[in-house]
C-alpha positions as CSV (number, residue, x, y, z in Angstrom):
1,M,129.7,155.3,122.2
2,T,126.9,152.9,121.4
3,T,127.1,149.1,121.7
4,S,125.5,147.1,118.9
5,T,123.2,144.3,120.0
6,E,123.5,142.6,116.6
7,P,125.6,139.4,116.6
8,T,129.0,139.6,115.0
9,A,129.7,137.6,111.9
10,E,131.3,134.9,114.0
11,E,128.5,134.8,116.6
12,G,125.7,134.8,114.1
13,P,126.1,131.2,112.8
14,K,126.7,129.9,116.3
15,A,123.5,131.5,117.6
16,S,121.6,130.2,114.6
17,N,122.9,126.7,115.2
18,M,121.9,126.8,118.8
19,R,118.4,128.0,117.9
20,S,118.1,125.1,115.4
21,L,119.3,122.6,118.0
22,S,116.9,124.0,120.6
23,R,114.0,123.7,118.1
24,A,115.0,120.1,117.2
25,M,115.0,119.1,120.9
26,E,111.6,120.7,121.4
27,V,110.2,118.6,118.6
28,F,111.9,115.5,119.9
29,A,110.5,116.1,123.4
30,E,107.0,116.5,122.1
31,L,107.2,113.2,120.4
32,Q,108.3,111.7,123.7
33,R,105.2,113.1,125.5
34,A,102.9,111.8,122.8
35,E,100.9,108.7,123.5
36,R,100.7,107.9,119.8
37,P,102.4,108.8,116.5
38,Q,102.0,112.5,115.6
39,R,101.2,114.1,112.3
40,L,103.4,116.9,110.9
41,S,100.6,119.5,111.3
42,D,100.0,118.5,114.9
43,L,103.7,118.7,115.8
44,A,104.1,122.1,114.1
45,R,101.1,123.5,115.9
46,T,102.1,122.2,119.3
47,C,105.7,123.4,119.0
48,G,104.6,126.7,117.5
49,M,106.7,126.3,114.3
50,S,106.0,126.5,110.6
51,L,105.3,123.3,108.6
52,P,108.5,123.6,106.6
53,T,110.7,124.2,109.7
54,T,109.1,121.2,111.5
55,L,109.5,119.0,108.5
56,R,113.2,119.9,108.1
57,I,113.8,119.1,111.8
58,L,112.0,115.8,111.5
59,R,114.1,114.8,108.4
60,V,117.3,115.5,110.3
61,L,116.2,113.5,113.3
62,Q,115.2,110.7,110.9
63,D,118.7,110.7,109.4
64,F,120.1,110.0,112.9
65,G,117.4,107.3,113.7
66,M,115.9,109.5,116.5
67,V,112.6,109.6,114.7
68,S,110.7,107.1,112.5
69,Q,107.9,107.8,110.0
70,T,104.9,105.6,109.1
71,D,102.7,106.9,106.4
72,K,102.1,110.6,107.5
73,S,102.9,110.1,111.2
74,Y,106.1,110.4,113.2
75,R,107.2,108.6,116.3
76,I,110.4,108.1,118.3
77,G,113.0,106.1,116.4
78,P,115.2,103.1,117.4
79,A,118.3,105.1,118.0
80,V,117.0,106.1,121.4
81,L,117.3,102.5,122.7
82,P,121.1,102.4,122.9
83,A,121.0,105.8,124.6
84,A,118.4,104.5,127.1
85,R,120.4,101.3,127.8
86,S,123.5,103.3,128.4
87,F,121.7,105.6,130.8
88,L,120.1,102.7,132.8
89,E,123.4,100.9,133.1
90,N,125.7,103.8,133.9
91,D,123.8,106.6,135.4
92,P,124.9,107.0,139.1
93,L,121.4,107.8,140.3
94,V,119.8,104.8,138.7
95,V,122.6,102.4,139.7
96,A,122.6,103.6,143.4
97,A,118.8,103.6,143.6
98,R,118.0,100.0,142.4
99,P,119.0,98.1,145.6
100,I,117.5,100.8,147.7
101,L,114.1,100.6,145.9
102,Q,114.3,96.8,146.1
103,Q,114.7,97.0,149.9
104,V,111.8,99.5,150.3
105,A,109.5,97.4,148.1
106,S,110.4,94.3,150.0
107,Q,109.8,95.8,153.4
108,T,106.6,97.6,152.6
109,G,105.1,95.3,150.0
110,L,104.3,98.4,147.9
111,T,105.7,99.6,144.6
112,A,108.7,101.8,145.0
113,S,109.6,104.4,142.3
114,L,112.3,107.0,141.8
115,Y,111.5,110.2,139.8
116,T,113.8,112.9,138.6
117,R,112.7,116.4,137.6
118,L,113.3,117.6,134.1
119,G,112.2,121.1,133.5
120,F,108.5,121.3,134.4
121,E,108.0,117.6,134.3
122,R,109.2,114.5,136.1
123,I,110.5,111.3,134.6
124,L,110.3,107.7,136.0
125,V,113.9,106.5,136.1
126,A,113.6,103.4,138.3
127,R,110.9,101.2,139.7
128,V,110.5,98.0,141.8
129,D,107.0,96.5,141.8
130,G,105.2,95.7,145.0
131,E,103.0,92.7,145.9
132,A,99.8,94.2,144.4
133,P,100.0,95.1,140.7
134,L,99.1,98.7,139.7
135,R,96.1,99.3,137.4
136,Y,98.2,101.0,134.7
137,D,101.4,100.4,132.9
138,L,104.0,103.2,133.6
139,P,107.2,102.5,131.6
140,L,110.6,103.8,132.5
141,G,111.2,107.2,130.8
142,K,107.6,108.2,131.0
143,R,107.2,112.0,131.2
144,L,104.7,113.0,133.8
145,P,103.4,116.3,135.2
146,L,104.7,117.8,138.4
147,T,101.2,119.0,139.2
148,L,99.6,115.6,139.8
149,G,100.8,112.8,142.0
150,A,102.7,112.8,145.3
151,A,106.1,112.4,143.6
152,G,105.6,115.6,141.6
153,K,104.0,117.6,144.4
154,I,106.8,117.1,146.9
155,L,109.2,118.6,144.4
156,L,107.1,121.8,144.3
157,A,106.4,122.2,148.0
158,S,108.8,125.2,148.4
159,A,108.3,126.6,144.9
160,S,107.7,130.4,144.5
161,D,104.5,131.8,143.0
162,D,106.4,132.6,139.8
163,E,107.6,129.1,139.4
164,L,104.2,127.7,140.0
165,E,102.8,129.9,137.2
166,Q,105.4,128.5,134.9
167,V,104.7,124.9,135.9
168,V,101.0,125.4,135.4
169,A,101.5,127.0,132.0
170,A,103.7,124.1,130.9
171,A,101.2,121.4,132.2
172,V,98.3,123.1,130.5
173,A,100.2,123.5,127.2
174,A,101.2,119.9,127.2
175,G,97.6,118.8,127.9
176,Q,98.6,117.2,131.2
177,D,96.3,119.2,133.5
178,A,93.7,121.2,131.6
179,G,92.2,124.2,133.3
180,L,94.6,124.2,136.2
181,T,95.4,127.5,137.9
182,A,98.4,128.4,140.1
183,A,96.1,129.0,143.1
184,E,94.6,125.5,142.6
185,L,98.0,124.0,142.4
186,R,99.2,125.7,145.5
187,S,96.2,124.2,147.4
188,R,97.3,120.7,146.3
189,L,100.8,121.1,147.6
190,P,102.1,120.1,151.0
191,E,103.6,122.8,153.3
192,P,107.2,123.8,152.4
193,T,108.4,122.1,155.6
194,A,106.3,118.9,155.1
195,E,108.2,115.6,155.2
196,Y,106.0,114.0,152.5
197,A,103.3,114.5,149.9
198,Y,100.2,112.3,149.6
199,S,97.8,111.8,146.7
200,A,94.7,109.7,146.0
201,D,93.0,109.4,142.6
202,E,95.0,112.3,141.2
203,R,97.0,111.0,138.2
204,A,95.2,107.6,138.0
205,T,91.8,106.6,139.5
206,G,92.0,104.1,142.4
207,V,95.7,104.7,143.1
208,L,97.2,105.9,146.3
209,S,100.7,107.3,146.6
210,V,103.1,108.9,149.1
211,A,106.5,110.5,148.3
212,V,109.5,112.1,149.9
213,A,112.2,114.3,148.3
214,V,115.7,113.1,148.0
215,P,118.0,115.6,149.8
216,N,120.1,117.5,147.3
217,R,123.9,116.8,147.8
218,M,124.7,120.5,147.0
219,G,122.3,122.0,149.4
220,R,119.9,123.1,146.5
221,R,116.3,122.3,146.1
222,P,115.6,118.6,145.6
223,S,115.2,117.4,142.0
224,E,114.4,113.7,142.8
225,S,111.7,112.0,144.8
226,I,111.0,108.4,146.0
227,S,107.4,107.2,146.2
228,L,105.3,104.3,147.4
229,T,102.3,103.5,145.3
230,S,99.4,101.0,145.6
231,P,96.0,100.3,144.2
232,V,93.3,101.4,146.7
233,E,92.0,97.9,147.3
234,A,95.5,96.8,148.5
235,A,96.3,99.6,150.9
236,S,94.9,102.6,152.7
237,E,96.0,106.1,153.4
238,A,97.3,105.0,156.8
239,T,99.2,102.2,155.2
240,L,100.9,104.5,152.8
241,K,101.8,107.1,155.4
242,A,103.2,104.4,157.7
243,G,105.8,103.8,155.0
244,V,107.1,107.4,155.2
245,P,109.9,106.7,157.7
246,E,111.2,103.9,155.4
247,L,111.0,106.3,152.5
248,R,112.9,109.0,154.3
249,R,115.7,106.5,155.3
250,A,115.9,105.4,151.6
251,A,116.1,109.0,150.4
252,S,118.8,109.8,152.9
253,R,120.7,106.7,151.9
254,L,120.5,107.5,148.3
255,S,121.7,111.1,148.9
256,E,124.7,109.8,150.9
257,L,125.6,107.3,148.1
258,L,125.6,110.1,145.6
259,E,127.6,112.6,147.7
260,G,130.7,113.5,145.9
261,S,129.5,112.3,142.6
262,V,129.0,114.7,139.6
263,Y,125.3,113.9,139.5
């Protein structure tokens, strides 16, 4: 007896709906990564979709206020603001992290940040500024590569070769780290047993950073990291690394607070 691999009449529409939803989220994610409004043709090319398909998706997202259009360009719409507000006010990770980051920034004088991994990227979810202002504006919700910066590298320290290949492919495709190879990325990473990762002039010139991973409450690989960041004129590598014990205490405390939560 042979088993058909074709979807049944009931499964067909469901599978099609899921594919449509997946494509819509891909277009939405690409708009989040973009530094400026995107043209239809650029979105279609980046997402690997036809112009008609991309346009249909954009029109649906516009109907829900997730996307706005100006002339022939598209950008994130106002409907994301209530969702972002709800996340910042109610997410257990963000709520637990705020006072911890405030304490770290106060004790070190450096900018303390919390990142969470999302696929092959990391997102800034909380930040408390230090005494010296950074040279760049990094808003909450910014998508950043895992391949550059201490906060991303510490989350890849124990990654397999296959995972690094995927991370590199995603970073190159997103234009975040052009020309990168898996071998080069491996050389940037700390040892799997390292307590911290350090970076200088990687994601931004004149910026130093050190980061530790937040222990996972379920015994899995960490998906969050806490970092200290400073402009080079306000701190040194030794200054940053001297803050590692404080970072480790903060990461352990955050992990304890989240223990038993569904996060």
